[in-house]
N, C-alpha and C positions, 0 to 999 in steps of 0.2 A: 432766497440765496442759502438759507438755513436749513430750509426743506430739502433743497438739491444736494446737500453737502449729506444730510443726514440720509438720503436714500441712497447716495452713491456708495457712505460707509457700510449700509447694510447689505447693499448688492455685493459690495467686495468683500464683506464678512461671509455672505452666503456662498459664493465662489470658492472662497479658501475652506469653508466646511464641508464642499461637496470635493475639493481636491484632496482632504484630508480624509475622507471617508472613503474614496476611490483607492488611496495608497494605501490606507488600513486592509481594505477588501482584498487587494492584490498580496498584501504581506501575507496573509493568511489563507491564501488558497491552497489547497490540498491537490489539485490538478495535475496529473503526469501524463505528458501527451505520448509518452512510450506504452502506453497500454492498447490492448486491444479495443476493436470497435463492437464488441458484443459482450454481452454476460454469459452467453453460453459458449463452453469452449471445452476441449479435451487436455489432456495431459499425458503423456508418454514417460514412464519411469525408465531412466536409462542406466546400466550397470550397477542396480541398487537389488540387494535382498528382500525377500519378504517382510522383513520388520521394516524397513524405510518405505517399503510400498504400503505398509500400514500408517506411517508418518503421513505420507502424500494423500491417500485416503482420509485419514480424520482431518486433515487442512482444507482438503476440498468439501468435506462434509460440514465443518465450520462455518464456511461461506455459505452453502447450500442451505442452511439451517437458518439463514437469516431472511429479512423481509425485503433483500435487497431486488430478488429475483434472479438471482445469480443458480448457473445450472452448468457447474464445472464436474466433465466425467474423466474415465483414464481409459484412455486407449492406446493399444501396441501401434497404432498406425499414425497418432496424432504428429504432427510438426513440431509442437510445442513440445517441450521435455523439463523432467524434472532428475537431477542426480545429487548425490553426496559424495563427499571425499575428504581426503587429508591434504590440505594446502597450506603451505607456509605463509599465509596472506593476512592481512589485518582485517578481515571479514569475516563475519559468520554466517551472510548467505549475499547471493548475488543474482539479480535479474538481468537478462541481458535481451532488449528486443531486436529484431532483424526485419527489415522491411517496413512498408508503410499501409495505411489505410485496413482493407479487408485481407489484405495479404501477409499483415505483421504476424510474425510468431516470436516466441521467447524462449528461452532458456534459463532455468531456475538452477542454482548450485548453492548446496548446504556444506559450509565448511566443519567438518564434526572436530577437527583438530582445536581452532578457535572456539569453539563451542564448549569443548570438554574442559579447556583451560579456565574458563570463567564460570560454568553452570553449577559447578558442585554436585550435590545429589539432587538438583532439580533438571539433570540434563534431558530427561522426555520432554518435559514442558519447553526449555529451550529449543529444544527442534521443533516442536509443534508451532512456538510462538514466532521463530524464523520461518518455517515454511508456510505458514497462512500470512504472514507479512509479505512475503516474496510474491504469492498469487495477487494481494492487493495491488501491486502494480501493474499487474495484467488487467486489473479493473481501473485503472486510470487512477489511482492513488500514489501521493508523492511521498517522499520521505519526509519523515520530522515536520508535519505540519504545527504552524504555531498557532496552537489555540491552547485552552488552560482546562479542555477535558480529556477523558482519557482516550488514548488512542493506541492501535496497535503499531500504527506506522510510525511512532515516536521513537527516536533514539533512546532516549534516556527511560523508557517503560522497563517495567520488573517483567521479564520473559518468563518468570516464577508464577507470576499472577496475571499477566497478560498476554495471552496464546491464543485468544477467540478475537472477530470483531467487536469492536465497542460501537455504541451507540452510533458515535460521531463518524465512525469510519461507513457505518452501515448508511448513513444520510448522506455522506458524501457521493458513495458509488451510486445512489440512487440520483442526485444531483447530476452526474457526469454520465449517466446512461442515457 
């Protein structure tokens, strides 16, 4: 009888550990279901000048230079768009997906007013950090992953220092591709 009780206790403990492990895994998941179904896509600049097109190109280049297998191009005919403006909103960047599956498209908006009020002399890197972060959503990365590792997708990152995809972000893109 003691043996049965011990075995039952061990079995219950193992189930409990599995449940905790599963909960911890899902709590740290960085998957975003509003991303695209491919790592190769184009983006169309909308109503921005050459300086801002340069920011978009740099953000694309940061992702394309990783080992994640991304191929992000700029195209004047893309249904995916990138724009910047001055809006009285409490966000620096926004990614808005439309549609689903292979017909999903997105719009990225960068809020210059919000960034200028916070970036000080680091405005360029804040713009790049925001732009690269927003493109990360198209690659199925969620906001604010609960990891101790450095991540471009974290809200509390220092945009003056973290403006390129970090090792953690790259591995998550590979995991979800």
